[in-house]
N, C-alpha and C positions, 0 to 999 in steps of 0.2 A: 330521358327516362321519366321525368316529371310529367311531361305532356302525354307520354304513352300511358302512364299510370292513370291519369285523369280520363283519357279517352277509353281505356279498357274498362274502367269502372262504370262509365256511362253506357258503354255498349252492352255490358252484362246486365245492368239494372233496367234499362228502358227498351221498349219495343221501337219499331221504326217511327211511329207517330211521335213518341216522346222525344226521340233523338232529333227529328226534324223540327220540332217546336223549339228545342233548346240550342240548335246549332248556331244561329246568328249570334246569340249572346256568348256562346262558348268560344267562337272564333275571336271575339274581343277579349274574353277573360283569360284564355290560355297564355298568351305572351306576357300579360301582366303577372299572372300567377307564377310563371316560370322565372321571371325576374325576382319576384319576392322569394321564391324557393331558393334561388341562388344565394341570396343574402343569408337565409337561414342556414344553408349548408356551409357557407363560409364561417358563420358564427360558431358552428359546431365542428369546425376544422376538417370537414370531409374532403376538401380539396388538397389538404396537406398529407393525408394518410397514404402511405405507400402500399399499393395493392399487393405487392409480393409478400408483405408481412401482415396481411389482413388477419385480425384476431378478434376476440370477444370485445375488447375496448372499442374497436372500430364499429362492430355491430351495435354496440351500446350507443355510440354517437349517432348512427343511422336511426336507431329506434327513437331516440329523443328528438332528432330533427323532424322525422316524419310525423311523430305525435304532435309536435308544434304546428306543422302544416295542416294536419287533420283537424285540430282544434280551431285553427284559423278559419278553415272552411265551415266548421260548425257555427262559429260566431257569425260569419258572413251570411250563411244560409238563413239564420234567424233575422238578420237585418233585412235581407231581401224579402223575407216572408211578411214583413210589416206592410201596413196599408199604404205606406209611402211608395213602395216599389211594386212587387209582383202580387203581393197578398197571398202568396203560396210559396212553398219551399222549392228552390231551384235545384238543389242537389238531393236532399233527403238523407236521413241517417244511414240507410242501407248503402247508398252510393258512397258516402264518406267512409264507412267501414270498409267497403271494397277497395276504395282508393288507398286506405292505410295499408291493407294487406299487399296490394299490387306494388305500392311504392317501396315498401321494405324489401320485397322480393327482387324488384328491378335494380335497387341500389346494392343490396347485399349479395345477390346471386352472382353477378359478374366478378365481384371481388373474390368470393370463395372459389369460383371456377378458375380464375387466373392463378390464385394461390395453389390450387391443386395441380394445375398444369405445370407450374414451376417446380412443385414438389415431385411430381412424376418424372419430369425431365431430369432433375437432380439425381433421383434414384436410378434412372436409366443410365445417366452418364457415369455414375459410380460403378454400376455393374459392367458397363462397356469397358471402362478403364481398368478392369480387374482390381477393384478396390480391395484392400486388405480387410478381411472379416475381423471385427473387434468385439470384445466382451466388456460391457460397462459394469463397474462395481460401485454401488452406492444406492442410497434411498431414492425413491421414485422422483421426488421434487428436484434432486440433483441430476439424476439420469435423464430426465426430460430435457434439461438444458443442453446436454450433450446431443441427444437425438435431434432436437430442434436445430442445433448448430450444423449438424450433418444435413438436414433438410434444406437449410438456407445456403449451404455451400461454404459456410465459415470453416468447417472441418472438411478437408479434401482427402481423397484417396483412402478413406476409411469407411467401413460400412458396419454400424452396430447391428449385430444379429441376435443378441440376447443380453439380458440384464440379470445380475445377481444383487439382491438387496438384503441388508441385515434386518429390515423391518418385515415381520411376519405378515402384516396386513397387505403387503405388496405382492406376496407370492401368488403364483398361478393367475396373475393378471396380465393384461396387455397394455403397453404404453406406447401410443402412436404406432401401433402395429408391430412393436418389438416386444417379445414375450419376457416376462419376469419369471425366471425358472425356479428361483428359490434363494437360499442364503449362501453365504460365502463358503460354507462347508461343502458345497457342491462344485467347487472350482475345478478340481481334478476330473470329476465325473463329467462335467459339462464339456470340458476340453476334449476328453476321450470320446464322448458321444458324437460331437460334431465331426471329429476326425474319422469316426467310423462311417459317417454319412458322406465322407469325401470332402468335407469343408474344414480346412485347418484354420483355427483361430490364430491370428498373427500378432495381435496387440491387445493389451489390457488397458482400459481407460479408467483411472481411479478418480472418483469425485471427492470433494472435501468430507462428506459424511463417511466415506470409507476410511479416512485418515483420522477420524475422531478416536480418542482413547478407548471408548467403550466398544469400538469395532475391532479391537486387537490388531492394529495395522502391522505390527512387527511380524506376527504369525502369518498374516495374509501375504505380505511382501516376500517373506522367506519362502512360502509355498510357491508363489508365482515365479520366483527366481529359479527354484528347483525344476519347474516346468520349462524353463528356458524362454519365457515369453517376455518380449519388450514391454515396458510399463511406461505409460504417460499419465500425468495428472492434469486435471482440469484446473487451470488457473482461475482464482477468484475474479469475479467481475468487479474489479476495483476501479473507482473513479470513472465509471461510465465506459470502461474499456470493452472491447469485443472478446468473445470467448476464444481462448487459445489453449492448446495443449503444450505441455513442456515436459522434459524428462524429470522423473521423480528423483528427488535428492534426499539423502539421509536427513538433512536439516528439516525437511517437511514433517518429520516424525518425532522430533526431539523436544518440542516445546508445548506449553499449554496454549489454548486458543488465544490468538492475538487480540489486542484491545481494539474495540470499534473506534475508528477514527472519524472525527467530524470534519469532512473535507471542505465543507462550506466555510468553516471557521478558518481553516488553513488558507483558503483562497482569499478570504477577506484580509488576512494578515499579510500575505505575500503579493497578491494580485496587483499589478500596476506599479510595483515598487522596484527600486534599484537595489540589487543585492550583491554583496561581495562575499566570497567564500575563500578563506585561506586554507592551504593544504587540500585544495580541491581535487588533486589527483589521487589522494589516498582513498581507502575503501569507504570511510565515513564521509569524507568531503565530497567524493564523487556522487554518492547517493543523495547527499543534501542538495547538490547541484541539480540532480534529476528531479527531486521533489520541488525545488524552486521553479524549474521550467514547467513541471506538471501543473503547478498552481498559478501559472501565468504572470510571473514577474515581468516587468517591462524590459529590464536590462539585468544581465548577470555578468560579473567579472570573476573569473576563476584565477586565483593566485596560487602558484605552485613553483617550487624551486627545482623540481626534477623535470627536465624537458620531456622525456618519454612519457611520464605519467600525465603531464599537461596535454600532450598530443592525444593520448588515449582517451581522456575524458572529453575533450573537445570533439573528437570523432564520434563518440557515443552520443553526445548531446545533439550533434548535427543530424545523426540518423533519426532522432525523434522528430525532426522537422518542426522545431519549436517556433511559436510566435515571439518568444523572448529573444532579444538581441544579446547574443553571447560573445564574449571576448575573453581570451586567455592572456595572462601576463606572467612572465617569469619573475619571481621575487622571493626573497628569503625573509621570513618574519624577524630574523635576528638583526636586520638592517633597518634601523629606525628611519633614516632619511628616505629609503625606498618605500616604506609603508606610508610615510607622510605624503610623499608625492603621488602614489597610486590613489590614495583615498581622497586627496585634495582634487585630483583630476576627475575621479569617477563620482564623487559625492554620493556615497551609498546611503540608502535609508536603513538597511539591515546589514549587519556584518556577522557571519558565522565563522568563528575561529576554530577550525578543525586541525590546523597544523600542529603537530606534536611528535616527539619521540616517545614511544610507548612500550617497548619491550623491556621488561623488568631486568633480566640478567645483564643485558648489554649496558643499560644505564647504570647498573651497579659498578661496572668496570669503567665506562666512559662517562662518569658522573658530570664532568664539566660540560659535555655536549648536551646532556639533559637539562642542565641549568640554563645554558644559553638559549635553547629553544623553548622549553616549557615555562621558564620564569621570564627571562628578558624578552623573548619573542612575544609572549602574551602581554607584557607591559607595553611593548611597542605598538601592538595591534590595538589595545584598549585606548591608549593615549591618542593614536592616530584617528581612531573612530570618533572619539569625542571632539577632536579638533576639526574633523570634517563635518560635524553636525549630524552624525547618524542618529536615527531614532532609537536603535538598540544594537548592542554588541552581545552576541551569545557565544560563550566559551564552552567548548565540549570538554567535560571533565570525566572523572572515573570514580568508581566505588573504592579504588585503592587510595584515594585522597583522604579517607576517614581513618583516624588513628594510624597514620602511615608508618610502614616499616621499610619502605623502599625509597630510592631516589625518585622514581616515577611518582609515587604517591605524595611525597613531600613537595616536589616541585609543582605538581598540579594543585595541591592544597594552598600553597603560597600564592600561586597565580589567581586562584579563586578569591583569596582574601584581598589581594590587591584590587581586583575588579569590584568586590563588594565595598571596599573602602572608598573607591572612586565613585561608585554609584551613590553611596550615602552622601558624599561631598557635593554631588550634583543633584541633590534631592529636588531642587526647583528648576533644574536644567532640562534640556530637550532629550538627553540621551539616557537610556537605561542600559545597565551592564548586568548580565545574569550569567550564571553557570548552570549547566545541565549535567548531572551525573548519571552514568549507567555502567553496567558491567560488560561482560564479554559479548561480542556480536558474532553470530554464526556467519562464516564465510569471509570475514575480514582478513586482510593480509596477515599471515603469520598466526592465525587463530588455530585452535586445537583440532577442529573438525577436518579441515583440509589435510592437516598433518596425519591424523589417524587414517584418513582415506588413502593417502599415499603409502603408509606403512602396511595397511591391509592389502593393497594392490601388489605390494612387493613381497607378500607372504609373511610379514611380521618380522620381528615382534612389534607389538604396539606398546609404546613407552608411556608410562604414567609416573608422575613424580612421586606421588604418595597415595596409599590406598584410601586415606580419609580426606583428600583434597576436594573441596567443594567450590563451585563457581555459579554465578548467575549468567543466564544466556537469553538473548532475544535476537530476532532477525534484524539485519541492517535496515530494511525498509521500515519496519515498525519503529525502531529506535529513532530514525531520522524524521518520520512523521510526528513522533512525540516531541522531538526537539523543536520542530516548528510550532507545534501546539503550545509548548511552554513559552516560546517567544510571543505568541499571540496573547497569552495571558498577561505577560509582563507589559505589553503595550496597551492593554485595555484599561479603561478607567474602572475603578472599583469603589463600592460603597464604603468599604472598611479601610481606614488608613493603614492598618496592619498589612493588608494584602498589597497595598501600593508599594511597600518597601521589601517585599519578598524578592530575593535575588539568587536563591538556590533552589533548583528544581531537581527532583530525583525521579527517574522513570521506574515504574512498577515492573520489576523483573520477574515476578512470579516466585515460584519456589526454587531454591538453589538446587543445582544438579551435581551429583557426585561424579567426579571425572572418571573413576573406575567403572561406574555403572554406564556412563556414556560410551566408554571404549568397548565394553562388552556388548552393549546394545548395537553399536555400529558393526561389530563383527558378526553378530547374528543376522542383522539386516542384509549382510553380504552373502548370506546362505552358509556361513561357517560357524564353527563352534569354538568359543574361547577356551584356551587351555588344551584343546585337541588339534584343531586346524591352525589356529593363530595363538601364539603365546602373548601374555601380557607381562611386561617387565617393568619393575619399579626402579626409577633412576635417582630418587632422592630429591628433596626440596631444594630448589635453586636459590641463590642469593637474592634477598629482597622479597621472597614469596612468603605467604602465610596460608594456612589451611582454609580459613574462612574469610570472606569479605564482609565489610560493614557498609551500610548505606547512609547512616546518619551519625554524626558525632553526638556524644552524650549530652553536650551542652546546647545542642541545636533543637529548639522546640519545633515540632512539625505542624503543618497546617493542611487541612483538606480544602482544595481550591475548587472542588466540584467538577473536575475534569477526569474521566476514567483514564487510568494509566499513568497519572502524574501526581506526585505529592510534593509539597513545598516545605521549606524550612526557613526559619528566621536565622540569618547568618550571625556568626560571632567573629569579630576581626578587630585588629588594632586601628587607630585613627590613620587617615591617609598620610599625614606628615610623618608618622612613625614608619609606615610601610615604605615611603619614599626614601627615608634614611637607610632602611634595611636594603632596599634595592641598590642604592649607591654603594653600600658596603659589599654587597654580593658582586657588583661589577668590579670593584677593586680586587676582591679575592679571586675572581675569574682571571684578571690580568696577571696575577702572580701565581695562579694555580694552587692557592692555599686552601686545601680541602677543609681543614679544621675551622679556619676563620669563616669560610663560606657557610658551612652547615651550622655553625654557631649562630650566624645571622638568620638562617632559615628557621632554626629552632626557637628563636625569640618570638617569631610569629606563630609557627606551627608547634605549639608547646608539647603536643602529644606525639611528636615524631620520635619514634624509638628505633634508631638505626643501629644495626650491628656493626662489626668491624668491616673495614674496607674489603671489598670482594676481589678475588683474583681476576685477571683479565679473562673475558669470555671469548669463545670462538667467534669467528666472523659470522654476521647475521646471514641466515639462509636467503636464497633468492626469493624475492617477493615480499620481504619484510618491509613493513610500512615505516616511512620516515616523514619528516615535516614536509 
């Protein structure tokens, strides 16, 4: 194409005599110039651009490369025009300008033509395969991503035929040949109009902008369900992933916008390291394992005491085709010797301790099991991580640990304090021990959202413990990304000595959600009406529960660490020697099952633990409840 552009410019510019005079020199010049041009094209990455996805950035690279070549010809022409050489211009400014135009056309034209060919073939294939007509809901910048994904073949067997946008400036426009008909209020009319034309819309594709609070997604989804249309959402292009459609879940509509995650920071903290996750088969542990694999850890050991849960998470990780070497080991955090052996063999750089018993009412009844796992198990993991020389041990804690009123909260707070005391003792050592607190996560085993879904599907009633019960919520993915972010902060060097000793991190959970409002919203999102189609029943506050959760203790000063979504606190704890004496007393009380002695020892550390009377035995845990 370079040679052709040069010859074309000479042919257009000069008559036969001019061409004949220049031809001998041109025959020598062309191969040299083609070689030089190949170096320029390589510098501007023209050889690496995939023609199928040719776009404005590719045309910009062509423009810059050809401009460099044209300027090079201009400089060469002035050199040749000197008295040392021809004493006249060999190319001339008109010839160089013609070359610039021809070269851009010859490099850009085939790319655009090939892209159009692939685009036309994709559209033809979609029509031939009887693709399902789809209506895209969202602003133009989001809808274009969906249309492009259809053009490239990333979305198959669907054909976007129209767009509805909440942005008035998008209306009556055309986006990549797909019309933007109007706002969301035209949903029913649009479906009816296309059906009258003999084209039945079979799918709604909802973009992130259609799920924003100002777009009233509750009303939109309820109207779509009344039309009986299947709904898919466009998954965010997170971490460089490809566009995908997924079934829309109620959880997608229940939260404030998620915190922007600095994935380069996470990859710097985890990439190339050896990571061990306890409780890796639970909902939190399994997601941490996926985050670790996504951020390219060199090795991952998943420790889990439930064989089915271990098998499930290993199968999920294998399906991701990770570069990380993943292995699973059966192990109980209650067994100190087993934890010591596993960590001594594996020699982890990072340990994420997610193993725990977490259901409040069951731990009120089986308090001794909660103490064995949440206190003694955490002590075992912390000591084993230090002995193995890990760089950091991250304990997953809970907002219920602050001013606790339950066995869960008290055991988690005690475990936090032990890790903080050990971290302070090792101030000059290689290992950091931190705790990360957060509230409820949507979709975790035994959480309220799956429970409400099942109750709505069964026709109700939806059971709420108390009309004023309030909780914090966030997604599992966001929580686990922020857990790894907190670990990265703990491992980084800091200018301030105060930040070096931070060992408690609290995730920003946004505004608390009233459980009654959550239940009623989920009922409406299912196309039903609370109190008419589905009853809401109040069952009473369960043992160990309180109406509101707290994120920081009164005596814990908070600190802004400059990371969105994460706040730190300066911990308050007894000395390590005192904590070890209390652990020994707790172990003795566990052996004799002496509840009074055990919680007296816990209360000497967790002084704000306000436990009520012993709870009656609870019913067996439902299927799917998470354990260590």
